ROZATI-312898 format. One line per field, with one value per atom (N, C-alpha, C): atom name; x, y, z negated; residue number from 1; chain. Coordinates in steps of 0.2 Angstrom, whole numbers. Layout:
<pts>
site <- (CA ...) .
X <- (X ...) .
Y <- (Y ...) .
Z <- (Z ...) .
pos <- (NUM ...) .
unit <- (A ...) .
</pts>
This chain:
<pts>
site <- (N CA C N CA C N CA C N CA C N CA C N CA C N CA C N CA C N CA C N CA C N CA C N CA C N CA C N CA C N CA C N CA C N CA C N CA C N CA C N CA C N CA C N CA C N CA C N CA C N CA C N CA C N CA C N CA C N CA C N CA C N CA C N CA C N CA C N CA C N CA C N CA C N CA C N CA C N CA C N CA C N CA C N CA C N CA C N CA C N CA C N CA C N CA C N CA C N CA C N CA C N CA C N CA C N CA C N CA C N CA C N CA C N CA C N CA C N CA C N CA C N CA C N CA C N CA C N CA C N CA C N CA C N CA C N CA C N CA C N CA C N CA C N CA C N CA C N CA C N CA C N CA C N CA C N CA C N CA C N CA C N CA C N CA C N CA C N CA C N CA C N CA C N CA C N CA C N CA C N CA C N CA C N CA C N CA C N CA C N CA C N CA C N CA C N CA C N CA C N CA C N CA C N CA C N CA C N CA C N CA C N CA C N CA C N CA C N CA C N CA C N CA C N CA C N CA C N CA C N CA C N CA C N CA C N CA C N CA C N CA C N CA C N CA C N CA C N CA C N CA C N CA C N CA C N CA C N CA C N CA C N CA C N CA C N CA C N CA C N CA C N CA C N CA C N CA C N CA C) .
X <- (-80 -80 -74 -71 -64 -66 -62 -63 -58 -61 -57 -55 -48 -46 -43 -43 -40 -36 -30 -26 -23 -23 -21 -15 -9 -3 -2 -2 0 7 11 18 20 26 28 34 33 38 40 45 47 46 42 39 32 29 22 20 14 11 8 9 7 3 -2 -6 -5 -4 -4 -10 -14 -20 -18 -19 -18 -25 -26 -32 -31 -32 -30 -37 -37 -43 -41 -41 -39 -31 -29 -22 -19 -23 -20 -20 -15 -14 -14 -18 -18 -16 -13 -10 -12 -13 -14 -11 -8 -4 -8 -9 -12 -7 -6 -2 -7 -7 -11 -9 -2 0 2 -3 -2 -4 -2 -3 -11 -14 -21 -23 -29 -31 -36 -37 -41 -48 -51 -58 -57 -51 -50 -49 -45 -44 -50 -54 -61 -65 -65 -70 -67 -60 -57 -59 -59 -60 -68 -72 -79 -80 -77 -79 -75 -68 -64 -62 -64 -61 -63 -68 -70 -66 -63 -59 -51 -49 -42 -40 -34 -32 -27 -29 -25 -21 -15 -10 -13 -10 -12 -11 -16 -15 -9 -6 0 -1 2 1 3 -1 0 0 5 5 4 -2 -4 -4 -3 -4 -11 -14 -21 -22 -27 -28 -32 -29 -33 -37 -42 -45 -41 -40 -35 -39 -37 -39 -39 -45 -45 -40 -38 -32 -26 -25 -18 -19 -24 -25 -24 -26 -25 -18 -14 -7 -3 -5 -2 -3 -9 -10 -6 -5 -1 6 8 15 16 12 12 12 8 8 14 18 24 30 29 34 34 29 28 32 30 34 29 30 26 28 23 25 29 33 38 33 28 24 21 19 16 21 27 32 34 34 35 29 23 18 18 19 20 25 31 37 35 32 30 25 20 15 19 23 27 31 34 38 34 28 23 21 19 17 23 29 35 36 35 36 31 25 19 21 23 24 30 35 41 39 35 33 29 24 20 24 29 33 37 40 44 40 34 29 28 26 25 31 37 43 44 43 44 38 32 27 29 32 34 40 45 50 48 43 40 36 33 29 34 40 45 48 49 52 47 41 36 36 36 36 42 48 54 53 50 50 45 39 34 37 41 45 49 53 58 54 48 44 41 39 37 42 48 54 55 55 57 52 45 40 41 44 44 49 54 59 56) .
Y <- (-112 -106 -105 -99 -98 -94 -95 -92 -86 -80 -74 -73 -72 -71 -65 -61 -55 -55 -51 -51 -44 -41 -35 -35 -32 -32 -24 -23 -16 -16 -11 -11 -4 -3 4 5 9 11 18 19 26 31 36 39 37 33 32 25 23 17 15 9 8 1 1 -5 -8 -15 -18 -23 -22 -26 -31 -37 -42 -46 -46 -50 -55 -62 -67 -70 -71 -74 -80 -86 -91 -91 -90 -90 -83 -78 -71 -68 -63 -59 -52 -48 -40 -37 -32 -28 -21 -18 -11 -9 -3 0 6 7 13 16 22 25 28 26 28 34 35 41 38 40 38 31 28 20 19 16 15 9 10 5 0 -5 -10 -7 -4 -1 4 8 13 9 3 -1 -4 -6 -9 -4 2 8 10 10 12 7 0 -5 -4 -3 -2 3 9 15 16 13 15 9 3 -3 -3 0 0 5 10 15 13 8 6 4 6 5 -1 -7 -13 -13 -16 -17 -22 -22 -27 -34 -39 -46 -49 -52 -56 -64 -68 -75 -77 -81 -83 -91 -94 -102 -104 -107 -109 -116 -119 -126 -127 -132 -133 -132 -128 -127 -133 -135 -140 -136 -140 -137 -137 -131 -130 -130 -133 -133 -126 -123 -116 -114 -119 -117 -116 -121 -120 -114 -112 -106 -100 -100 -94 -94 -99 -99 -97 -99 -96 -88 -86 -79 -75 -78 -74 -74 -80 -80 -75 -75 -70 -63 -61 -55 -53 -58 -57 -56 -59 -58 -51 -47 -40 -39 -43 -42 -43 -39 -40 -47 -50 -56 -54 -58 -57 -56 -59 -58 -51 -49 -43 -37 -38 -33 -33 -39 -39 -36 -37 -34 -26 -24 -17 -13 -17 -14 -14 -19 -19 -14 -13 -7 -1 0 7 8 3 3 5 2 3 11 13 20 25 23 27 28 22 22 26 26 30 37 39 46 48 44 47 48 43 44 50 52 57 64 64 70 71 66 66 69 67 69 77 79 86 90 88 91 92 87 87 92 92 97 104 105 112 114 110 111 113 109 110 117 119 125 131 130 136 136 131 131 135 133 136 143 145 153 156 153 156 157 152 152 157 158 163 170 171 177 179 174 175 177 174 176 183 185 192 197 195 200 200 195 194 199 198 202 209 211 218 222 219 222 224) .
Z <- (17 14 10 12 8 1 -3 -10 -10 -12 -12 -19 -21 -27 -28 -33 -35 -41 -40 -46 -47 -53 -54 -59 -57 -61 -63 -69 -71 -74 -72 -75 -75 -79 -80 -75 -70 -65 -66 -70 -73 -67 -68 -75 -75 -71 -71 -72 -74 -74 -67 -64 -58 -58 -54 -53 -46 -46 -39 -39 -34 -33 -27 -29 -24 -22 -16 -14 -9 -11 -7 -5 2 5 10 7 11 12 18 20 20 19 20 13 12 6 8 4 5 -1 -1 -7 -7 -13 -13 -19 -19 -25 -27 -34 -37 -42 -43 -48 -53 -59 -64 -68 -69 -73 -80 -85 -91 -92 -97 -98 -99 -94 -94 -99 -102 -107 -103 -106 -102 -100 -104 -102 -96 -96 -91 -84 -84 -78 -76 -80 -78 -75 -78 -75 -68 -68 -61 -56 -58 -53 -51 -55 -54 -49 -50 -46 -40 -40 -34 -30 -32 -28 -21 -19 -11 -8 -12 -8 -8 -11 -11 -4 -2 5 4 6 6 12 11 17 22 28 33 30 32 29 31 27 28 27 30 29 22 19 12 12 11 11 3 3 -4 -4 -10 -11 -14 -12 -14 -22 -24 -31 -34 -40 -44 -49 -52 -58 -64 -67 -72 -79 -84 -90 -93 -96 -98 -103 -107 -112 -108 -104 -100 -96 -93 -89 -93 -100 -104 -106 -107 -108 -102 -96 -90 -89 -91 -90 -95 -101 -106 -104 -101 -99 -93 -89 -83 -86 -91 -94 -98 -100 -104 -99 -93 -88 -85 -84 -82 -76 -70 -64 -58 -53 -47 -43 -41 -37 -31 -28 -23 -16 -15 -9 -10 -16 -16 -15 -17 -16 -8 -5 2 6 4 7 7 1 -1 3 4 7 15 17 24 26 22 23 23 18 17 24 26 32 38 39 44 44 38 37 39 37 39 46 50 57 60 58 61 60 54 52 56 57 61 68 71 78 79 74 74 74 69 68 75 78 84 89 90 95 94 88 86 88 86 88 95 99 106 109 107 109 108 102 100 104 106 110 117 120 126 126 121 121 121 117 117 124 127 134 138 138 143 141 135 133 136 136 139 146 149 157 159 155 156 156 150 149 155 157 163 169 170 176 176 170 169 170 167 169 176 179 187 191 189 192 191 186 184 189 192 196 203) .
pos <- (1 1 1 2 2 2 3 3 3 4 4 4 5 5 5 6 6 6 7 7 7 8 8 8 9 9 9 10 10 10 11 11 11 12 12 12 13 13 13 14 14 14 15 15 15 16 16 16 17 17 17 18 18 18 19 19 19 20 20 20 21 21 21 22 22 22 23 23 23 24 24 24 25 25 25 26 26 26 27 27 27 28 28 28 29 29 29 30 30 30 31 31 31 32 32 32 33 33 33 34 34 34 35 35 35 36 36 36 37 37 37 38 38 38 39 39 39 40 40 40 41 41 41 42 42 42 43 43 43 44 44 44 45 45 45 46 46 46 47 47 47 48 48 48 49 49 49 50 50 50 51 51 51 52 52 52 53 53 53 54 54 54 55 55 55 56 56 56 57 57 57 58 58 58 59 59 59 60 60 60 61 61 61 62 62 62 63 63 63 64 64 64 65 65 65 66 66 66 67 67 67 68 68 68 69 69 69 70 70 70 71 71 71 72 72 72 73 73 73 74 74 74 75 75 75 76 76 76 77 77 77 78 78 78 79 79 79 80 80 80 81 81 81 82 82 82 83 83 83 84 84 84 85 85 85 86 86 86 87 87 87 88 88 88 89 89 89 90 90 90 91 91 91 92 92 92 93 93 93 94 94 94 95 95 95 96 96 96 97 97 97 98 98 98 99 99 99 100 100 100 101 101 101 102 102 102 103 103 103 104 104 104 105 105 105 106 106 106 107 107 107 108 108 108 109 109 109 110 110 110 111 111 111 112 112 112 113 113 113 114 114 114 115 115 115 116 116 116 117 117 117 118 118 118 119 119 119 120 120 120 121 121 121 122 122 122 123 123 123 124 124 124 125 125 125 126 126 126 127 127 127 128 128 128 129 129 129 130 130 130 131 131 131 132 132 132 133 133 133 134 134 134 135 135 135 136 136 136 137 137 137 138 138 138 139 139 139) .
unit <- (A A A A A A A A A A A A A A A A A A A A A A A A A A A A A A A A A A A A A A A A A A A A A A A A A A A A A A A A A A A A A A A A A A A A A A A A A A A A A A A A A A A A A A A A A A A A A A A A A A A A A A A A A A A A A A A A A A A A A A A A A A A A A A A A A A A A A A A A A A A A A A A A A A A A A A A A A A A A A A A A A A A A A A A A A A A A A A A A A A A A A A A A A A A A A A A A A A A A A A A A A A A A A A A A A A A A A A A A A A A A A A A A A A A A A A A A A A A A A A A A A A A A A A A A A A A A A A A A A A A A A A A A A A A A A A A A A A A A A A A A A A A A A A A A A A A A A A A A A A A A A A A A A A A A A A A A A A A A A A A A A A A A A A A A A A A A A A A A A A A A A A A A A A A A A A A A A A A A A A A A A A A A A A A A A A A A A A A A A A A A A A A A A A A A A A A A A A A A A A A A A A A A A A A A A A A A A A A A A) .
</pts>
């Protein structure tokens, strides 16, 4: 049975506060990004998690090579957490996953827009052809 771990990183990305949720499940990593707006307090973040976690749109799972975790002393874990909080940066895997998801959505959007443009051009062409036929029939 794999252990699912979650991580939330909140940082200031001018002009908004942004939260990046990372969900690691064995060998896969999924990421979701949320824009908070004003600086959220701990209670607000906790409330947001309780109410909206199921609605988060996570990226496609990517492979996550992890070294086997050892049991960590609670004091060491606390120091590591404080060190990570002081660093205030997104993990590179999370950045890659967000970028990849953004590129996928961009490609889908471009393909959709291209298809709509082609359909509109075809519709205009058909209208012109119909108009020509109507004029021709009039003579």
